[in-house]
C-alpha positions as semicolon CSV with decimal commas, in nm:
position;residue;x (nm);y (nm);z (nm)
1;M;0,000;0,000;0,000
2;K;0,121;0,350;-0,082
3;D;-0,016;0,702;-0,131
4;Q;-0,232;0,748;-0,442
5;V;-0,238;0,370;-0,480
6;L;-0,479;0,379;-0,777
7;D;-0,256;0,620;-0,972
8;Q;-0,027;0,367;-1,138
9;M;0,180;0,610;-1,349
10;D;0,461;0,829;-1,214
11;L;0,312;1,112;-1,421
12;E;-0,017;1,083;-1,231
13;R;0,154;1,102;-0,893
14;E;0,378;1,391;-0,995
15;R;0,097;1,604;-1,135
16;G;-0,168;1,502;-0,885
17;I;-0,412;1,412;-1,164
18;T;-0,576;1,091;-1,284
19;I;-0,493;1,016;-1,649
20;K;-0,607;0,654;-1,683
21;M;-0,927;0,516;-1,535
22;Q;-0,858;0,244;-1,282
23;P;-1,108;-0,029;-1,181
24;V;-1,091;-0,165;-0,824
25;R;-1,307;-0,405;-0,623
26;M;-1,366;-0,396;-0,251
27;K;-1,549;-0,608;0,005
28;Y;-1,745;-0,426;0,272
29;E;-1,943;-0,563;0,566
30;H;-2,261;-0,371;0,639
31;E;-2,531;-0,464;0,889
32;G;-2,396;-0,820;0,918
33;E;-2,380;-0,885;0,543
34;E;-2,077;-0,878;0,311
35;Y;-2,113;-0,669;-0,003
36;I;-1,892;-0,656;-0,314
37;I;-1,851;-0,306;-0,456
38;N;-1,707;-0,263;-0,807
39;L;-1,555;0,084;-0,841
40;I;-1,385;0,272;-1,126
41;D;-1,167;0,573;-1,048
42;T;-1,193;0,820;-1,339
43;P;-0,998;1,129;-1,453
44;G;-1,129;1,480;-1,395
45;H;-0,964;1,681;-1,675
46;I;-1,188;1,752;-1,975
47;D;-0,930;1,607;-2,222
48;F;-0,993;1,264;-2,067
49;A;-1,374;1,285;-2,074
50;Y;-1,378;0,983;-2,311
51;E;-1,234;0,771;-2,029
52;V;-1,519;0,888;-1,804
53;S;-1,789;0,818;-2,066
54;R;-1,661;0,460;-2,111
55;A;-1,660;0,396;-1,736
56;L;-2,017;0,528;-1,702
57;N;-2,141;0,257;-1,942
58;A;-2,009;-0,010;-1,705
59;V;-2,169;0,113;-1,378
60;E;-2,509;0,183;-1,219
61;G;-2,415;0,482;-1,002
62;V;-2,161;0,762;-0,959
63;V;-2,002;0,943;-0,668
64;L;-1,995;1,313;-0,763
65;L;-1,686;1,426;-0,573
66;V;-1,663;1,804;-0,519
67;D;-1,358;1,961;-0,354
68;S;-1,485;2,175;-0,063
69;T;-1,191;2,416;-0,106
70;Q;-1,256;2,467;-0,480
71;G;-1,630;2,430;-0,528
72;V;-1,804;2,302;-0,838
73;Q;-1,570;2,320;-1,139
74;A;-1,661;2,361;-1,506
75;Q;-1,555;2,002;-1,584
76;T;-1,786;1,881;-1,301
77;L;-2,080;2,012;-1,502
78;S;-1,986;1,823;-1,820
79;T;-1,917;1,498;-1,633
80;L;-2,248;1,531;-1,444
81;A;-2,435;1,577;-1,773
82;M;-2,286;1,248;-1,905
83;A;-2,387;1,063;-1,588
84;K;-2,744;1,196;-1,612
85;D;-2,768;1,093;-1,980
86;Q;-2,656;0,744;-1,879
87;G;-2,928;0,727;-1,611
88;C;-2,680;0,669;-1,326
89;V;-2,770;0,719;-0,960
90;I;-2,579;1,030;-0,842
91;I;-2,442;1,053;-0,486
92;P;-2,309;1,403;-0,402
93;V;-1,996;1,402;-0,185
94;L;-1,797;1,693;-0,042
95;S;-1,424;1,612;0,003
96;K;-1,134;1,769;0,198
97;I;-1,359;1,891;0,480
98;D;-1,058;1,874;0,717
99;S;-0,880;2,152;0,522
100;P;-0,861;2,498;0,686
101;Y;-0,961;2,641;0,345
102;S;-1,277;2,431;0,325
103;R;-1,597;2,624;0,242
104;I;-1,854;2,362;0,340
105;D;-2,168;2,580;0,354
106;E;-2,101;2,772;0,030
107;V;-2,004;2,464;-0,173
108;S;-2,298;2,265;-0,031
109;E;-2,523;2,544;-0,159
110;E;-2,370;2,505;-0,508
111;I;-2,432;2,128;-0,506
112;M;-2,791;2,175;-0,386
113;N;-2,859;2,420;-0,671
114;L;-2,692;2,185;-0,920
115;L;-2,866;1,860;-0,822
116;K;-3,183;2,004;-0,668
117;C;-3,112;1,797;-0,357
118;S;-3,133;1,869;0,015
119;K;-2,835;1,953;0,234
120;D;-2,875;1,623;0,425
121;E;-2,815;1,423;0,106
122;I;-2,462;1,563;0,067
123;I;-2,201;1,341;0,236
124;H;-1,903;1,517;0,399
125;T;-1,575;1,326;0,370
126;S;-1,202;1,355;0,423
127;G;-0,954;1,123;0,256
128;K;-0,692;1,223;0,512
129;T;-0,885;1,152;0,833
130;G;-1,131;0,894;0,693
131;E;-1,430;1,095;0,814
132;G;-1,750;1,018;0,623
133;A;-1,614;0,701;0,458
134;E;-1,855;0,466;0,637
135;E;-2,151;0,691;0,563
136;L;-2,051;0,703;0,194
137;L;-2,018;0,323;0,164
138;S;-2,348;0,273;0,344
139;T;-2,519;0,521;0,108
140;L;-2,367;0,340;-0,192
141;I;-2,515;0,010;-0,079
142;H;-2,862;0,156;-0,017
143;K;-2,892;0,389;-0,318
144;V;-2,706;0,219;-0,604
145;P;-2,906;-0,077;-0,737
146;A;-2,748;-0,420;-0,768
147;P;-2,692;-0,537;-1,128
148;E;-3,004;-0,671;-1,298
149;N;-3,013;-1,048;-1,339
150;N;-3,152;-1,142;-1,680
151;N;-3,126;-1,514;-1,596
152;E;-2,921;-1,563;-1,915
153;P;-2,662;-1,841;-1,882
154;E;-2,480;-1,719;-2,193
155;P;-2,188;-1,486;-2,101
156;R;-2,179;-1,136;-2,240
157;G;-1,940;-0,861;-2,126
158;L;-1,862;-0,505;-2,233
159;I;-1,495;-0,425;-2,296
160;F;-1,446;-0,078;-2,148
161;D;-1,064;-0,076;-2,145
162;F;-0,761;-0,300;-2,191
163;D;-0,394;-0,332;-2,106
164;Y;-0,099;-0,512;-2,264
165;S;0,161;-0,748;-2,123
166;N;0,464;-0,878;-2,314
167;H;0,406;-1,227;-2,175
168;R;0,026;-1,250;-2,160
169;G;-0,077;-1,030;-2,453
170;I;-0,389;-0,812;-2,443
171;I;-0,571;-0,804;-2,109
172;L;-0,938;-0,705;-2,136
173;Y;-1,108;-0,494;-1,870
174;S;-1,471;-0,606;-1,885
175;R;-1,806;-0,562;-1,711
176;L;-2,023;-0,874;-1,732
177;F;-2,390;-0,810;-1,809
178;D;-2,491;-1,177;-1,850
179;G;-2,369;-1,521;-1,750
180;S;-2,019;-1,598;-1,624
181;I;-1,669;-1,653;-1,766
182;K;-1,398;-1,881;-1,629
183;K;-1,043;-1,975;-1,723
184;G;-1,027;-2,199;-2,032
185;D;-1,357;-2,077;-2,183
186;Q;-1,365;-2,038;-2,561
187;L;-1,466;-1,674;-2,616
188;Y;-1,537;-1,452;-2,913
189;F;-1,523;-1,080;-2,999
190;K;-1,863;-1,006;-3,149
191;E;-1,747;-0,701;-3,348
192;A;-1,390;-0,803;-3,435
193;G;-1,498;-1,159;-3,518
194;K;-1,199;-1,331;-3,355
195;S;-1,197;-1,626;-3,114
196;F;-0,962;-1,679;-2,820
197;I;-0,932;-1,887;-2,505
198;A;-0,946;-1,713;-2,166
199;Q;-0,603;-1,789;-2,018
200;E;-0,689;-1,628;-1,686
201;V;-0,974;-1,430;-1,531
202;G;-0,960;-1,219;-1,219
203;V;-1,049;-0,902;-1,030
204;F;-0,865;-0,588;-0,916
205;M;-0,793;-0,589;-0,541
206;P;-0,641;-0,333;-0,636
207;K;-0,368;-0,537;-0,810
208;E;-0,475;-0,814;-1,048
209;M;-0,592;-1,116;-0,848
210;P;-0,688;-1,439;-1,030
211;A;-1,040;-1,568;-0,959
212;D;-1,233;-1,887;-1,035
213;S;-1,475;-1,696;-1,257
214;L;-1,629;-1,359;-1,341
215;S;-2,005;-1,345;-1,288
216;L;-2,295;-1,121;-1,379
217;G;-2,242;-0,762;-1,260
218;E;-1,873;-0,804;-1,182
219;I;-1,589;-0,595;-1,323
220;G;-1,266;-0,780;-1,385
221;Y;-0,997;-0,875;-1,633
222;I;-0,961;-1,150;-1,895
223;V;-0,618;-1,251;-2,026
224;T;-0,646;-1,325;-2,401
225;G;-0,290;-1,417;-2,507
226;I;-0,343;-1,208;-2,824
227;K;-0,028;-1,010;-2,907
228;E;-0,121;-0,852;-3,240
229;P;-0,239;-0,490;-3,230
230;G;-0,563;-0,373;-3,391
231;V;-0,772;-0,679;-3,302
232;V;-0,947;-0,555;-2,990
233;S;-1,132;-0,226;-2,956
234;V;-1,310;-0,068;-2,661
235;G;-1,686;-0,102;-2,685
236;D;-1,665;-0,453;-2,833
237;T;-1,860;-0,735;-2,668
238;V;-1,695;-1,054;-2,545
239;G;-1,915;-1,365;-2,547
240;K;-1,969;-1,707;-2,705
241;K;-1,906;-1,752;-3,078
242;D;-2,244;-1,914;-3,151
243;G;-2,425;-1,719;-2,881
244;K;-2,778;-1,593;-2,940
245;L;-2,734;-1,265;-2,751
246;P;-2,649;-0,962;-2,972
247;A;-2,352;-0,735;-2,910
248;L;-2,396;-0,474;-2,638
249;P;-2,429;-0,108;-2,743
250;G;-2,068;0,011;-2,770
251;Y;-1,924;0,360;-2,753
252;K;-1,950;0,637;-3,005
253;E;-1,635;0,661;-3,212
254;V;-1,390;0,913;-3,071
255;H;-1,253;1,176;-3,310
256;P;-0,920;1,352;-3,253
257;V;-0,942;1,730;-3,230
258;V;-0,569;1,814;-3,221
259;W;-0,304;1,683;-3,460
260;A;0,074;1,687;-3,425
261;S;0,357;1,506;-3,601
262;V;0,599;1,305;-3,388
263;Y;0,945;1,222;-3,527
264;P;1,233;1,034;-3,367
265;E;1,549;1,247;-3,339
266;G;1,737;0,961;-3,506
267;Q;1,570;0,768;-3,790
268;D;1,709;0,443;-3,645
269;D;1,449;0,480;-3,367
270;L;1,152;0,479;-3,610
271;P;1,062;0,108;-3,551
272;I;1,083;0,163;-3,174
273;L;0,855;0,470;-3,203
274;R;0,603;0,269;-3,411
275;Q;0,603;-0,011;-3,154
276;A;0,569;0,241;-2,869
277;L;0,267;0,409;-3,031
278;E;0,101;0,070;-3,093
279;R;0,159;-0,021;-2,729
280;L;0,018;0,309;-2,604
281;Q;-0,284;0,273;-2,832
282;L;-0,364;-0,054;-2,654
283;T;-0,388;0,130;-2,322
284;D;-0,530;0,455;-2,465
285;S;-0,787;0,388;-2,735
286;S;-0,839;0,762;-2,803
287;L;-0,488;0,789;-2,954
288;S;-0,470;0,757;-3,334
289;F;-0,167;0,773;-3,564
290;E;-0,052;0,716;-3,921
291;E;0,293;0,719;-4,078
292;E;0,410;1,023;-4,273
293;A;0,736;1,157;-4,416
294;S;0,893;1,503;-4,404
295;G;1,172;1,610;-4,639
296;V;1,347;1,773;-4,345
297;L;1,269;1,560;-4,038
298;G;1,253;1,223;-4,215
299;R;0,984;0,965;-4,138
300;G;0,754;0,990;-3,841
301;F;0,389;0,967;-3,739
302;R;0,094;1,203;-3,765
303;C;-0,090;1,159;-3,434
304;G;-0,442;1,259;-3,330
305;F;-0,518;1,368;-2,973
306;L;-0,825;1,472;-2,773
307;G;-0,666;1,794;-2,651
308;M;-0,344;1,971;-2,559
309;L;-0,304;1,793;-2,223
310;H;-0,360;1,458;-2,397
311;L;-0,082;1,546;-2,645
312;E;0,150;1,650;-2,360
313;I;0,086;1,330;-2,161
314;I;0,134;1,096;-2,460
315;T;0,464;1,257;-2,569
316;E;0,588;1,251;-2,208
317;R;0,498;0,881;-2,180
318;L;0,682;0,805;-2,506
319;K;0,994;0,971;-2,367
320;R;0,976;0,811;-2,022
321;E;0,841;0,463;-2,082
322;F;1,024;0,395;-2,408
323;N;1,332;0,616;-2,361
324;L;1,278;0,797;-2,693
325;A;1,419;1,135;-2,798
326;L;1,144;1,305;-3,002
327;V;1,071;1,606;-3,220
328;V;0,706;1,709;-3,188
329;T;0,571;1,960;-3,441
330;M;0,339;2,247;-3,361
331;P;-0,016;2,113;-3,296
332;T;-0,278;2,183;-3,564
333;I;-0,646;2,113;-3,621
334;T;-0,849;1,989;-3,918
335;Y;-0,978;2,240;-4,174
336;E;-1,227;2,185;-4,454
337;V;-1,124;2,386;-4,762
338;T;-1,339;2,442;-5,071
339;D;-1,138;2,547;-5,376
340;K;-1,246;2,764;-5,668
341;K;-1,358;2,454;-5,860
342;G;-1,600;2,365;-5,580
343;E;-1,401;2,063;-5,459
344;K;-1,388;2,012;-5,082
345;I;-1,068;1,882;-4,922
346;V;-0,984;1,804;-4,559
347;V;-0,650;1,951;-4,449
348;Y;-0,481;1,865;-4,120
349;T;-0,125;1,978;-4,195
350;P;-0,044;2,344;-4,284
351;S;0,194;2,260;-4,568
352;K;-0,094;2,089;-4,758
353;F;-0,311;2,404;-4,739
354;P;-0,397;2,532;-5,093
355;D;-0,259;2,864;-5,218
356;H;-0,447;3,179;-5,118
357;G;-0,579;3,242;-5,470
358;D;-0,722;2,890;-5,507
359;I;-0,944;2,903;-5,197
360;E;-1,317;2,975;-5,214
361;S;-1,399;2,913;-4,847
362;I;-1,252;2,757;-4,529
363;S;-1,429;2,589;-4,237
364;E;-1,285;2,509;-3,894
365;P;-1,421;2,339;-3,578
366;W;-1,560;2,556;-3,298
367;V;-1,600;2,473;-2,930
368;L;-1,855;2,561;-2,665
369;I;-1,671;2,657;-2,349
370;T;-1,798;2,686;-1,993
371;L;-1,592;2,907;-1,761
372;I;-1,647;2,943;-1,387
373;T;-1,454;3,229;-1,226
374;T;-1,461;3,482;-0,940
375;P;-1,622;3,828;-0,985
376;D;-1,293;4,016;-0,940
377;T;-1,136;3,839;-1,242
378;I;-1,431;3,876;-1,479
379;D;-1,287;4,181;-1,663
380;N;-0,958;4,004;-1,737
381;I;-1,143;3,691;-1,852
382;L;-1,373;3,886;-2,088
383;K;-1,072;4,068;-2,235
384;L;-0,898;3,736;-2,289
385;L;-1,207;3,592;-2,459
386;Y;-1,212;3,888;-2,699
387;E;-0,842;3,838;-2,783
388;H;-0,917;3,472;-2,866
389;E;-1,208;3,557;-3,100
390;A;-1,474;3,418;-2,864
391;V;-1,845;3,495;-2,889
392;V;-1,967;3,538;-2,531
393;G;-2,317;3,405;-2,457
394;D;-2,492;3,373;-2,121
395;T;-2,327;3,500;-1,803
396;S;-2,486;3,406;-1,471
397;T;-2,410;3,393;-1,100
398;F;-2,303;3,050;-0,986
399;G;-2,313;2,942;-0,622
400;D;-2,143;3,171;-0,371
401;G;-2,103;3,473;-0,597
402;R;-1,894;3,301;-0,866
403;I;-1,968;3,374;-1,230
404;E;-2,045;3,116;-1,501
405;I;-1,963;3,228;-1,855
406;I;-2,079;3,039;-2,165
407;A;-1,892;3,126;-2,485
408;E;-1,811;2,987;-2,829
409;M;-1,469;3,013;-2,990
410;P;-1,260;2,854;-3,265
411;L;-1,076;2,539;-3,151
412;R;-0,764;2,695;-3,307
413;E;-0,780;2,974;-3,048
414;L;-0,841;2,734;-2,759
415;M;-0,514;2,564;-2,852
416;R;-0,325;2,894;-2,858
417;G;-0,239;2,878;-2,488
418;F;-0,592;2,965;-2,375
419;F;-0,596;2,721;-2,080
420;D;-0,271;2,861;-1,938
421;R;-0,374;3,223;-1,990
422;V;-0,709;3,168;-1,816
423;K;-0,529;3,022;-1,513
424;S;-0,281;3,311;-1,521
425;V;-0,530;3,601;-1,536
426;S;-0,755;3,440;-1,271
427;S;-0,466;3,348;-1,036
428;G;-0,567;2,982;-1,075
429;Y;-0,927;3,030;-0,957
430;A;-1,104;2,985;-1,292
431;S;-1,199;2,643;-1,430
432;L;-1,277;2,558;-1,790
433;S;-1,446;2,279;-1,984
434;Y;-1,534;2,254;-2,352
435;E;-1,720;2,044;-2,605
436;I;-1,677;2,032;-2,981
437;L;-1,936;2,208;-3,196
438;E;-1,992;2,207;-3,571
439;M;-1,759;2,340;-3,844
440;R;-1,794;2,714;-3,916
441;D;-1,649;2,963;-4,163
442;A;-1,288;3,050;-4,079
443;D;-1,097;3,369;-4,151
444;V;-0,750;3,216;-4,160
445;V;-0,452;3,226;-4,395
446;R;-0,148;3,011;-4,462
447;L;0,171;3,174;-4,336
448;D;0,480;3,056;-4,526
449;V;0,839;3,114;-4,422
450;L;1,096;3,168;-4,698
451;V;1,468;3,123;-4,642
452;A;1,677;3,264;-4,928
453;E;1,347;3,297;-5,121
454;E;1,277;2,923;-5,087
455;P;0,969;2,817;-4,881
456;V;1,039;2,579;-4,589
457;P;0,727;2,357;-4,540
458;A;0,820;2,262;-4,181
459;F;0,779;2,628;-4,073
460;T;0,440;2,677;-4,242
461;R;0,139;2,740;-4,017
462;I;-0,225;2,847;-4,032
463;V;-0,296;3,176;-3,854
464;S;-0,587;3,413;-3,805
465;R;-0,598;3,679;-4,077
466;R;-0,620;3,958;-3,819
467;R;-0,302;3,835;-3,647
468;A;-0,109;3,744;-3,962
469;Q;0,118;4,051;-3,948
470;E;0,202;4,005;-3,578
471;D;0,270;3,631;-3,617
472;A;0,482;3,688;-3,928
473;E;0,707;3,936;-3,747
474;K;0,748;3,706;-3,446
475;L;0,832;3,408;-3,666
476;V;1,094;3,592;-3,871
477;E;1,248;3,744;-3,558
478;K;1,279;3,403;-3,393
479;L;1,428;3,242;-3,705
480;H;1,676;3,529;-3,735
481;G;1,792;3,451;-3,381
482;V;1,846;3,075;-3,427
483;L;1,958;3,027;-3,791
484;P;2,340;3,017;-3,831
485;R;2,496;3,266;-4,073
486;Q;2,585;3,139;-4,421
487;Q;2,864;3,221;-4,666
488;F;2,629;3,468;-4,834
489;V;2,365;3,721;-4,729
490;T;2,042;3,529;-4,649
491;K;1,699;3,682;-4,674
492;L;1,436;3,559;-4,423
493;Q;1,073;3,634;-4,510
494;A;0,720;3,550;-4,398
495;Q;0,455;3,547;-4,669
496;A;0,075;3,527;-4,659
497;M;-0,209;3,627;-4,891
498;G;0,035;3,657;-5,180
499;R;0,255;3,923;-5,020
500;I;0,559;3,950;-4,793
501;L;0,452;4,052;-4,442
502;S;0,788;4,053;-4,268
503;S;1,149;4,040;-4,379
504;K;1,496;4,036;-4,219
505;T;1,842;3,987;-4,361
506;L;2,094;3,752;-4,207
507;S;2,441;3,890;-4,279
508;A;2,705;3,665;-4,434
509;F;3,028;3,546;-4,281
510;K;3,296;3,808;-4,342
511;K;3,659;3,730;-4,402
512;D;3,934;3,986;-4,438
513;V;4,133;3,826;-4,720
514;T;4,390;4,105;-4,717
515;G;4,444;4,096;-4,341
516;H;4,764;3,890;-4,364
517;L;4,931;4,132;-4,607
518;Y;5,181;4,385;-4,486
519;G;5,316;4,655;-4,710
520;G;5,373;4,584;-5,078
521;D;5,195;4,712;-5,386
522;I;4,819;4,794;-5,377
523;T;4,760;4,564;-5,677
524;R;4,815;4,260;-5,450
525;K;4,517;4,365;-5,237
526;K;4,305;4,438;-5,544
527;K;4,381;4,096;-5,688
528;L;4,271;3,917;-5,368
529;L;3,955;4,126;-5,334
530;E;3,864;4,057;-5,699
531;K;3,915;3,684;-5,642
532;Q;3,690;3,696;-5,334
533;K;3,423;3,885;-5,531
534;K;3,418;3,616;-5,802
535;G;3,396;3,342;-5,538
536;K;3,098;3,510;-5,372
537;K;2,922;3,547;-5,708
538;K;2,976;3,178;-5,783
539;A;2,855;3,076;-5,433
540;L;2,543;3,291;-5,471
541;A;2,458;3,127;-5,804
542;N;2,449;2,784;-5,636
543;A;2,324;2,919;-5,303
544;K;2,148;2,664;-5,086
545;V;2,089;2,728;-4,720
546;N;2,171;2,441;-4,491
547;I;1,923;2,450;-4,200
548;P;2,054;2,237;-3,912
549;E;1,813;2,003;-3,731
550;E;1,854;2,204;-3,408
551;V;1,694;2,506;-3,581
552;F;1,379;2,306;-3,660
553;M;1,369;2,180;-3,301
554;N;1,415;2,532;-3,162
555;M;1,137;2,672;-3,381
556;I;0,897;2,387;-3,295
557;K;0,979;2,378;-2,924
558;G;0,954;2,754;-2,907
559;E;0,600;2,742;-3,044
560;N;0,491;2,461;-2,813
561;S;0,626;2,630;-2,503
């Protein structure tokens, strides 16, 4: 046993957040009877909402945990909405009541307004002192219904997650809705259409513990022995091959909202990176990737993520768990571009964006954001929303004088450091959640960077038209600071909408070819200077700028930080 025992990753413990949902089973004696409680610990950050939605499909009730020092957060609202849609029993719980900063009465008021419940229904708990734990477990037993028994002997389980082991292959995390499964049973994936034999079944106590069987209503694991990727998917149903029961309703397909290219620093590591991504995809089904090639960075993978934190966590896991040195390009989103011929193309990398003159219209995804903040920070928040092209909707008082702001903004602007800036201007008090809306008209342009009048695709990006000038100047200034000088004068330019928006000149190396001379006739100096002049002219005719790999890394890392 150790602190944060359900947080298996070092990253989770370091950051104090839950990244991966974690099932656990406990036995509890209540009023002389022993009960089995199947629990799933889920993440709170909005980027991992897909993990929460999958867990909700496998349970009958939820514990709505609200921090008494923080109050109801924006992401609490979105998670609560999912639980209500699923028809789960909701038990409101106030945590950290032992903290000197706890605001029990005010936060209780917020919960009462949110759930339309009485104050007596809210359970007060402390993870540090254990206060309220017995009351919570007792309430769970009384309020959350036991799984329905359909009296079906045929086994049928929902796969809500899985893990991978080098020795045992794919390990399914499943909730059984019918029948029972034991070691040695011949099982079948109803969607994937593949058979396998259960090599082991068990439960989480909290580590994996083998069991004789998994029965109706239980959450546990099934060792498949399958070691090939792409066979199993979350939402599939495990059962008998010739079973009469249909597949269970799965999950809606998850769509990435942020794209970034990931390259190994050395091309020799490409197979290791591919294997690492396949392994991570087994434990994180919301990650998607496909191979791509860049003329500058070599071969790598175009990866899809659910948000900026998801991108950050995956790249950090690749570095830590697989010891990889990576180059990660600036994140982008998907645009729909209609050209002058009326053809619609989907673009998710800036370098593939059509030329300005060929574009009829552009669409981009928008998001609906919910912000909860304090009254004294409202002016700064509204100013920030304006800077990020947001359309502010309803503003209302929330709980103990806090303000709830509903707004719509382009996803592109949400990615432009909006999370960090919200935390900064609100001194960490504001919370934010978002959901993806439809595609809308976009006023964006492709910003190209030219080095010695040659475009460099790796530096290309899509920017807002109104900020094109500002971004062009910043980009050229940064490149001017990191690009080594050449043997000739090098022109650095940023171009958009068919014109140069910013330009700087990188001076050439200078060499005093007459410096070693002393005395003598002036014609000796003239001869050397003439020779140097001819050499420069010849070099300029075949001029090609060599951009070192570190420059690409500096430009990319600079944008991501």
